[in-house]
N, C-alpha and C positions, 0 to 999 in steps of 0.2 A: 506492500502499498504505499506507496509514494503521497499522497494529499487524502487529509482523515483532520478531524474536526476535536479537539479538544474541547472538556472546559476549565475555562481561566475561575480561579478563584476570585473573589473580594477583598481588593489590599494587595492581590498581586499584581506586580508588575507582568507585561504576557512574553520577557525576559524572560522571568524567575517564572513565570508555566511551562516554554518549552528547557532550562534547567531539572525544570521537573519530574519531569517526561523524560526527561533521559537519565535517571533514576529508575521511575517509574517502568520503562519500557526498558531490555539494557539493551535492545537490540538499534536501536535509535542513539545509544553514546556516541559509537564514532561519527553519526551521521550528520552533513548539512543539514542545518534545520531555518528554518524560516518562519515568520506569520506573513503569510496579509491580509490587513484589517485591524489595529491599534482595541485596545481597547483600557478604558481610564483604568487606575485602582483600585474604584471602585467599584467600580462594573463588573459584571460577572459574564457565565457562558463560555457560546461556541467561539474560540480562536481555531481559524481554521489556521489549519501549519505542513507546507508541504516542501520537503523533504528534496536533501540530493541533484537529481538531474530537473529538478522542474522548482525547482526557484529560479530556473532562467521561465519562466513560464505563471512570476508573479503579479504582472500589471496584468493577468488576465483572470483574478479574482478579488480586485479588488475594486473591480466598477457590478461586484456582487449584492442584488436586492436585500437589507435584513432587515430582519422583525424582532423589535424589540416589546418588555412588557418592563412598564416603569413602575415607580412610587412619586408618588411627586407629594410634599409638606408644604405646608400653608401657612404664613406669616413670618420666616424668617428667613435669612436674605444672605449672602454665602459672596467672597471673588472669587470661588470658583466654580458655583452654579450648583455645590455637591458637597456632603459633606466635611468633605476631606478639606473644607476653606474659610475662612476669619470671615465671623459675623460682621454682618455692615448695619444691614437693617431685619429688628422686631419692628414686627405691629399680628401679638396674640392676644388672645384666639385673634385669629384671619375669616375676615365675615367678604361678601361680596354674594353680590344680586345673582338670582340661579340662576334669571336673562343673559349675563349679563359673561358666567359659564357657558353656557351655551352659546354662545356668539365669539368666543374667543377660541373654540374648541375646533368651529367652523371654519376659523380667519390662517388657523395653521393645517389644511390641508390642501395637497393643489403644492403647484411650481411655489418657491419664493429662493431671494438670496439670504442665509440664516450668515449671523456674524462670527468669525469667530470667537470658542469662548475669556478671559486675555487670559487665564492658567492652561495655554496647551502647545502641545509641540508646532506647532505653521508656525515656519520661519517667515520673516521679516527683517528685511536687509541682514538676511544670511547669520538671522541671531531668534532663537522660539520666542514663543510670544509668551509664555510663562516665567524668561532672564527680562523682556520689558517690564512683566506684572511686578516680581519681584522688588524689582529699580529706582520700580513708583514712578515710570518714561512710556510708560502708556500714553500719556499729552501732547507726549514726541511724535506718535507715530498714526497713521489711520490704519486701524485691524478691520486688516480687509475680511471677502464674504466669499462664500459658498454658492451657488445654485443647486438648493435639495430639490427635494419633492419627495411629502406624505403623500404616501397611497393612499393609506385608509393608517384611517384616527380613530379608537375606539372610548371609549370610560366605560368603563369594568363598575366600577363602587365607591368608593366612601367608607373611609375608617377611621375612628379616633385612639386614640394613644394617650394613656395618660405618662408624667409630666418623666416619673420614674421607668416604666417600660424604655422612651424614651432617647433617655437618659444611656438605660444603662444598652442599649442595641444602636445608636453611635459611637463611643467609645472603644468602643465594643467592635467599634468599625474600624476606629482610627488608631488602634493596637496594634491592627496587623498590617497591615502600612511600617516598610521594612524604607531603608533610605530617608534621603531629605524630604521629605515634606511637609517640612515648619508641626511635625506632627503635636511636639508641646506645648507650642504657646495656640493651636488651631484645640488644644482640648482643654485649656484654662477655660476657654471663650468660650465652648459649650455649657463645660464648669461653671462661669459665671452664668448664662445666661436661667439655665435650669435653677440658679440659685435664686433668680428676679419672679420666675414660675416655678415653686414650688414644687405645684397642685391643678398642674393647668392640663384640660383635655384638650392635644394636642389636632386639628383633623391634618388627614394625606389621602388622598386620590390614587388610584389607579390605575394605568392606563396601555392601551396594544395596539402600538408603532407598526406601519409597516413604510421604509422608509430608502430615497434611493442611496446609496455610498454617500458618506461621511456628512449624515445628517448628526446634530446629537444633541441627544436625550435630556441633560444637565443644559442645552443651549436652549430647547422647547422647554423646558418646566421655568427656569428663569424668568423666560417671554409668557409664560401663562400669568407670573404669580404681578407681571410690571404689571402688566395690560388688566390686571382685575385690580390693582393695586394694593398688597394688600403684603409683594415682597413670598416667594416660593425658590423648591432646589428640591435636586430631584435625592428619595433618601434613599430609592434602592431604582439598580440599573438589573436589566440579562436580559440579555438579549442569547436568543431564540435558533436563533435560524441565520443560517449566513448563502444566499445561494439558495438551492436541494442539500445542503450542511446541514445536521441540527443537532 
């Protein structure tokens, strides 16, 4: 098998997932492995792996259609648009009109230009966007956009979660991440948020999306929150399909 899918765990980088594969599948220990279509550390799910001679066909797989299931937490905004970011705004409990909610969901179905998240690897002037963001120099550049298509977007359900359970979930997910992702500072800011709202009921919504290559679900969550005026982040992102691979 020269092209196959593995499950990238939450907290892993794609490279860490490949290294894990080499340990779990000794037959690939000495193979040349690459992945087609990265996933953020907080995202999980299907990661396409190319081996040996199929590495030269990577471009063929990058444009494949993708499916995601993701949870949007309302009332909190971070600079990464997910839980692995500094909290920059809070509006808890999040309140918005159900009619506006429906309009926002409809708005993002179809083709539009989506800005790359400031904390992403998209290069600008030879430097990844996340470097510009960390240096506090985003005002010096124009954040690039990419034409994407949201082919199908379904609102599955709404759920509620108490502060204690949300705290446990978010801090546990942050602790999974290795490397320099500002984890200590970010965990501290989340702790402050939970102290501020010790017995609050937070709301999150689950969505399922079929999208073209390059679409960011955390960017979509951020847009939802901006349009509804309450702020939002991607609490959970699972990629369930890439092309025919599940």
